[in-house]
N, C-alpha and C positions, 0 to 999 in steps of 0.2 A: 546608526547604532540600534535603532528600533528594529530594523530588518534583521540584523545579525543576531540580536537577542532572541527574536522569534524563531529564526532559523536554527539556533542552537537548541532551543527547546523542542523544535520539530525533529531534530536529529535524535534526541533522547526518546521522544514519543515513538518514532519509528523503530528504535532499538527494541522496543517492547514486542514487535512482531516476531523478530528472529531470535529474541533472547532465550526463549524456551527450547529452541531447536536442539542444541547440544545436550540438554539435560532431560529430554523427553524419556529416554530409556532409564535414566536415574530416578526420575519421578515415578515411572511405572514400577520400578523395583522398590523404591522407598515407601510408596503408598500401596503396594501390592495390587496394582491395577493392570488391566490389559492395554495394549496400544490404542485400541478404539476408544476406551474410556478416557485415556490421557488426551486423545485428539480433541475431546470436547473442550479442552482449554482454548483451542482456536475457535471452535464452533460458537461457544458462548460469547467469546470476545467479539467476534465479527458479526454475530446475529444482533447483539445489542448495539454495536457500532452502526450497523446498517439502519436499524429502526430509529435510533436516536438522531440520525442525520436529518430526519424529517422535522425535528424541532430545533435544530441548531440556528436556522435563520430566524425563527420566531423569537428565540431567546436573545440572540445578539442584537436584533433590531429594537429590543426593549431595554437591555442593560448595557449595550455597547460592546464592541469587539474586544477591548482590553479586559473587561470584567468577565466576558465569556471565556476567554483564554485562561484567566486565573481560576475560574470555577472549574474548568476542565482539569487543570493541573492539580488542584486540591483533591479532586476525586481520584486521579491517577496515583498521586502520592499515597493517599489513604488506602486504596484497594490493593496497590502493589505491596505495601507493607503488610496488610492483612493476609495477602496470598502467601507471604513467607512464613506465616504462623499456622498454615493449614495442617490439619491432622487427617484429612481424608480427601479423596478426589472430588467428592461432591462440594466440599468447602472451597477447594481450589478453583473449581469450575465456576462457582458462584462469585467468588472474588474477582475472577477474570471478567465476568459479566459486568460488574461494577466498574472495573478498569476500562472496559469497552465504552461505557457511557461517558466517562471523562475523556477518553481518546476521541470520541466523536465530536464533543464540544470543542476540543482543542484543534483537531486536525482540520475540520471544515472551516473554522474561523481563521486559522493560521494562514491558509492559502489566500483568503480574502484580504487579510491584514498585510501580508507580504506584497500582494499585487497593488494594494492601495498606497503603501509606503515606499516601495522601490522607485528609484528615479529612472530606471532603464526601460520602463514599460512592462506590459503584461507578459510578453515573451520571455524577457530576462528574469522576471519574478518567478514565472512557472519553472524555468530551468533551475533557478536557485532552490525552489521548493522540491523539485525532483532530485536535485543533488543532495539535499538534506535527507530525502527518503532513501536514496541509494546508500549514502554514508551511514545512516542509522541502521538500515538492514544489514550492511556489511559488518558494522561494529557490534551489533546485537549478538551474533553467534560467538564472537571473540569474548565479549564480556560474560556471556552465559557460560562459556567453557572455562574461563579463568576462575570465576567465582564458583561455578558449579562443581569444579573439581574438588573444592574444599567442602561444599555442602550444597545440595540442590536448592536450599532455601535462600542462599546468599544472593543470587542474581535478582531476586525480587526486592530484597532490602537495598541492593545497589541501585536499582532503577528508581526506587522511591527517593533515595538520596539525590540522584542526578536531577530528577524532576523537581525536587525542592529547590535546587540551585537554579533551574530554569524559571521557577516561580519568582525567585528573587530578582533575576535579570529582567524579566518582563515587567515586574512591578516597579522597578526603578528606572528602566531605560525606555520603555515603550510609552509614548505619549498617549493620553486618553483619546480614543478614536471617536469622532462624532457619530451620534446615532443617525440612522437614515431618516430622511424627512417623512417617509411612509413606512409604517410598521409592516413587517412580513406576516402574511396570514399562514396559519398552520397548514392549509391545503396547498400553498404555493408550490412546493417541490413536486407534488403529484400532478398539479395542473401543468407545470413546466414540462413534464414528460409527455404531454399531449403533442408537443412539437416533434415532428417526424425525425429531424436530425438528432435531437438530444436522446430520444428513445432508442434510435438505431445505435448510437454511440454507447448508451448505457447497457443495452442487452447484449451487444457484442462484447463489452467489457465483462459482463457476467460470465459468459463462456470462457473468456480469457482468464479471469480470476479463478475459475474452477481448476483450470490447468496449472496456473501459477501455484496455488496452494496445495495441489496434489504433490508437487515437487517439494514444497517447503515443509509440509506436515508429515508426509509418509516416509520420505527418503531417510531421515535419521534412523528409522527402525531397520532398514535393510543394509545400511553401511557397515554395521558390525564393528564400530570403532569406539574409542574412548571419547569422552566429552571434548578433549583437545582435538582429536581427529575430526570429529563432526564439526567442531567450531572452525577448524582450518578450511575444510571443504566449503562451508557456507560463507566464510570470509571471502574466499576466492570468488564464489558465486556473487556475493554482494558487491565486490569490486567491479565485476563485469556489469552488474546492474547500474552502478553509479557512473562508470565511464561511458557506457553506451547511451545512457539517458542524457548526459551533458554534452558529449563530444560527437556522438554518431547520429543521434536523432535529428538535430537541426539541419546538418548538411544533407541528410537523406530526404528530409521534407522539401528542401529547396530543389533537389534534383529530380525526384520522382513523385512528389506530392504526398500529403498526409495519408490519404486512403491507401495508396500503394505501399507506404511504409508499414501500415497495419497489416496488410495482406502478407507482406514479406516476413514480418516479425511473427505472425501467427503460424505461418508455414514452417519457419525455422524452429519454433517452439514445439510444434507437432513432431518434426523430425528428431529433435533432441529427446523428446519423451519416448519415442519408439526406440531410440538408441539406449536409453536407460532400461527399457523393458527387455531388450534382447541381449544386453551386455553382461559380462562378468563384473567382478568387483572393481577392477581398474576402469572399465568402461563406464560404470555407474558414476564414479567420481568425476571423470572427464566430462561426461554429458551433463551432469548436474551443474558443474561450474560453468560450462558453455551456455546452459539455458539462461543464465543471467543476462546474456547479450540481447536476445529478443524480448526478455522481460523489461529491461531498461528502455528499449525502443518503444515498447507498448506503453509503459507508464507515462513517458513524456508526451507522446502523441495523443493518447487517449485523454489525458488531463487537459491539454491545450484544446483539443477538439471539443470536449464538453463545455469548456469556458466560452468558446467562440462560435459554435455551430448554431446557437439559437439567440433570440433577442431577450431572453430572460436575464435578470440581474445575476452577476457571477455567483454570489453566495447561494441564490436559489437554484441555479443550474447545477452548482457543485453538490448541493444537498440531494437533489433528485437523482443525479448521476451516481453519487456514492451510495445512496440507498439501494439501488439496483445492483451495482457492481459488487458491493461487499457481501451480497447474498451468495455470490459464488465462493467467496472466502469462508462463509459460514457453512456451506453445504459440503465443500470438497474434503476437508480434513476427516470428518467422520465417515463419509461414504467411501473415500479412497482407502482409509485404514481398515474399514470393515471388509471391503472387497479383498484387500491384501491378506487379511487374516483367514478369510473363509474360502476364497476362490484361488488366488495365486498372486504372487508379488508383482507380476507383470501387468495384471489386469488394470490397476489404477492408472498406469501410464498410458495404456491403450485408450482408456476412457478419456484421459486428459487430452490426448492427441485428437480424438473424435470431437471433443469440445472446441478445440482450435479450428477444426474443419467447419464445425457448425457456426462459429463466429465469422469465418470467412464467407460462408453462405449468406449470413445475415447482411454483411457488408455489401455483397454483390447484388442481392435481390433488392436492397433498399438504398442503393448507391445514389439514386436521384434525390434523396433527402439530404445528402452530404455535399451538395454543390456549393454551399456557403463556405466550405473549407478551402475552396480555391482562392478566396481572398486572403486567407491566412497564409497560404503558400506564396501568394503574390507579395504579401507584406514581407515575408522572409527574403524574397529575391530583391525587393526594392531596398531593404536595409543593407543587404550585401553590396548592392550597386553604389549606394550612398557612401558606405564605409570605404569601398575601393577608391571612389573618386576623391574622398578626403585624404587618402594616403598618397595620391599622385602629386 
């Protein structure tokens, strides 16, 4: 029950990422803002999330995982509700920044709590975490469309309500987690990035996240659809993210290895982004939805790789990795939208494709740092063999 309560709250937390997608045009219209100004909703959110990742381990090692989760939820509830009261883009961007702080405290700690409490081991816990991510990302646009069709402020109040429910579930169902025997230093996540494998994974993920959030943040402005239409497109995209992260990533890791899955997923994402850049309206819809497949593959494999590639404690490795990779989510929305406004709507996707290629180049040139992932792939194969033997 502890795991499921945390997973439910994680679903709602990740809903906040895609929640604003269907209502971005409505927010721009309601607050008389440009698309690039509205894109700062993502930038402030992920910039604060990235920086705050550096303190999550320090906080949780002093007050415990449960209290850290609850503190993060309180911040999300408060700032999501305040976002719904905004009268200007500047206010909304500021409240999203506070929301990002709460999200960082919750998300970084949730993964560690789920891994520690799940009975199926780290692999199963990470798949459950990524399933929560995929489900949250797919439901976010639907909730945003349904509530946003009534008023663009409603999705923010809806998220605050759902996160309050998550607070109650975790407060009542999650047992207090023991504090680590050794307190985490503030510098620990940065020090962890000195490991070649973790830094390779993190900086490749930065390029990947730039491409990921180019699709998420800019595409609503070129779809030319209602909130329901945008919500439906990104719901289909989110379903692809969830299904590929849970059902496609593990078998592919077993067959071709984690590093090769990352190469494959980055190449597919680059192809789909070029498809968006060169297509008409129907093609944009199709390639946007299909881009969820490589995004789901990347999410699962990057997360597991970051947890296993170094000898750093998982919360510390997660904090360092997320600090770097969320910078891609902070930079992409504003840069992509500005390029789309001033240069051409195809340019952001070409840049996103080039980022995928850059990520593949980092993986290739620093592949010797990722040899430790072979034991992860071997573990997948051994578990499969054991399960097959048990069914005979």
